[in-house]
C-alpha positions as CSV (number, residue, x, y, z in Angstrom):
1,M,4.7,52.1,-37.8
2,A,3.2,52.3,-34.3
3,E,1.6,48.9,-34.8
4,A,4.9,47.3,-35.7
5,A,6.6,48.8,-32.7
6,E,3.8,47.5,-30.4
7,R,4.1,44.1,-32.0
8,S,7.8,44.1,-31.4
9,R,7.4,45.2,-27.8
10,I,4.8,42.4,-27.1
11,E,7.0,39.8,-28.8
12,A,9.9,40.9,-26.6
13,Q,7.8,40.6,-23.5
14,V,6.6,37.1,-24.6
15,R,10.2,36.0,-25.2
16,A,11.4,37.4,-21.8
17,Q,8.5,35.6,-20.0
18,A,9.3,32.4,-21.8
19,E,13.0,32.6,-20.8
20,K,12.0,33.4,-17.2
21,D,9.6,30.4,-17.2
22,Q,12.3,28.1,-18.7
23,A,14.8,29.3,-16.0
24,H,12.2,28.5,-13.3
25,R,11.5,25.1,-14.8
26,Q,15.2,24.3,-14.8
27,A,15.7,25.4,-11.2
28,L,12.7,23.3,-10.1
29,E,14.0,20.3,-12.0
30,T,17.5,20.7,-10.4
31,L,16.0,21.0,-6.9
32,T,13.7,18.0,-7.6
33,A,16.7,16.0,-8.8
34,T,19.0,16.9,-5.9
35,Y,16.4,16.5,-3.1
36,P,16.8,12.8,-2.6
37,S,20.6,13.0,-2.2
38,L,20.2,16.1,0.1
39,H,17.5,14.3,2.2
40,S,19.7,11.2,2.3
41,G,22.7,13.2,3.5
42,L,20.7,14.9,6.2
43,A,19.2,11.5,7.4
44,Q,22.7,10.0,7.5
45,S,24.0,13.0,9.5
46,Y,21.1,12.7,11.9
47,L,21.7,8.9,12.4
48,L,25.4,9.5,13.1
49,A,24.7,12.3,15.5
50,S,22.0,10.5,17.3
51,A,24.0,7.3,17.5
52,S,26.9,9.1,19.2
53,L,24.7,11.0,21.6
54,P,24.7,8.4,24.4
55,N,28.5,8.3,24.3
56,T,28.7,12.1,24.5
57,V,26.3,12.2,27.5
58,Q,28.3,9.4,29.3
59,E,31.5,11.3,28.7
60,E,30.0,14.5,30.1
61,M,28.7,12.7,33.1
62,A,32.1,11.0,33.7
63,S,34.0,14.3,33.4
64,G,31.3,15.9,35.6
């Protein structure tokens, strides 16, 4: 009886760990899949901001 209970407890722990591992794998896959688009979006934002910077500086100097 105690052996069966211990076996059940261990099996439940193994299942819980497997589910946790699967969730971590899925999260990692999602992050890996979305990284290029996030990186591209950040690069695009940086390019736009840096391109407009000289105009902003000129406007500030003109309004002085």
